[in-house]
N, C-alpha and C positions, 0 to 999 in steps of 0.2 A: 782723848784717847792717846795714851802713851805709845811712843814707837822707838825703836832703836835705828830708825833709818834716817840718814843725813839729808836734810833739804837743801837743795841747789837750784839756780835759775838756768834754765836752758832756752837759747834763743835758736829759733829754726825758721826757715822760709815757709811762707803761707802754704805753698803746694806740699811740703814735706809735712807740715802739722796735719793738713787735711787728709793725706794719706795714712798717717798714723791713726788719725781719728776714725777713719774708715775701717782699718784693720782692727782697732780696739772694739768697734761695734760688731764686726763679724765674729770676733772671738768672745764677745760678751765680758770685755774686760773695761776697766777704767783706762784713760789715756796713760796715766802714770804707771799703771801696772803693765801696759803694752810696752812702753819704752823700756822698763825694768827687764821684762822678759828678753826683749831684744837685746839688751846689753848682756844679760846672763848667757844668752846663747852665743854672743859673739866671743865673750870671755871663754866659754867652754870650748868653742872651735879653736881658739888661739892656743890654749893650753893642750888640746889634743895634738896640735901640729908642733908646738914649741916646748911642751912640758910645763909643769905647775909654775905659776908666777910667785916668786918668792917675795913676800912683803917684809920690810924692816919691822923689827920689834917695836911696839908702840911704848914711848917713854911715859912714865908715870909722874 
């Protein structure tokens, strides 16, 4: 299955992982999707407070 998502490793404490796993289960999401959703919500809240994040142009 092709995807445009960049893989990366995330290390978290066991308790944090178990809490994310619980939230993912209650929201009927995968753990990866739950983490992605939390990250997107954090970014949206940041941009609401500080304005859009300006990313540098990608060099080809």
